[in-house]
N, C-alpha and C positions, 0 to 999 in steps of 0.2 A: 246278470250284467253284474258286472263288479264296479265299484268305482276305483278309478286310477287316480294315483294320487301324486305319477312322476313329475307334474307341473310343479306342481307345490315343491316337492323335494330339490328341485333343480332351481326353482325362484330363491329357497331358503339357501342352499349352496353359494347361490352370485350374490345375494345378500349377504352372507359371512363373508365373502371373499372381497366385498367390495368395504367391508365393515374393518377388514382386518388391513385392507391396503390404506384407508383414510386414517386410522391409527396410526399406521407406519410412518406415515408422511408429517401427522400431527406432532408425533414424539419426535421426528427426526428434525424439523421445523423449531420445536421449542429447544433441543439439543444447541441447535444452529444460533439460536436467540441466546442462550446463556454463554457459550464462547464467543460473542459479538461482544455482549454487555461484560465482560472478564476483559477484555482485550479493550474495550473505551474504557476502564476503570486504569487499568496500567497509561494507556496513553493520557490520561487525563493527569496519572500522576507523574509521568515524563515530562510534560507540558508543563507544570505547575517548578516540577525542579529546574526545568530551563530557564522558566521567568523570575524566579529567587537566582539562579547561580548569574543572569546577565542583567541582574537591577544596576550594578555599579556602571554597568555602560550609559544609563542615564546623566551618570554623575562627570562623564569626559565633555559633553557639551557646557556643562559649567564650567569646569578646568580651560576648558577653550576659551573663552567668554576672558576668564581671566586673562590668561596669557597674552589674548589680542589687545586688551586693557594695559596690561604691563608693556607690551610693546610699543603701541600709540604712545602713552606717555613716555617712554626712552627715545623714542623719534622724535616726540615734541621738544623734548630736554633738548637732546642734540641739536635741532635746527636754534632754539633757543640760545647754547651756547655758541655755535656756528655764526652766528647772527651777533655776538656781541665782540667779536675781535675785530 
């Protein structure tokens, strides 16, 4: 009676196939993670550039406040001058 090693060979082949599939999946996941990281850095840089380019908009509120103050003062002056006539 000879020893049959067919079961062992089949087991090794199945294990090798599973190992190759796992390595391919992990490699794919790592590649996608790297692409996501690069794109996230690019998006962050674009957001920083947009923030820098729109910082001047915060000054618009200050200018509007100054203009409102000037208009109110002009209206008060007009009312005061109309009252003197």
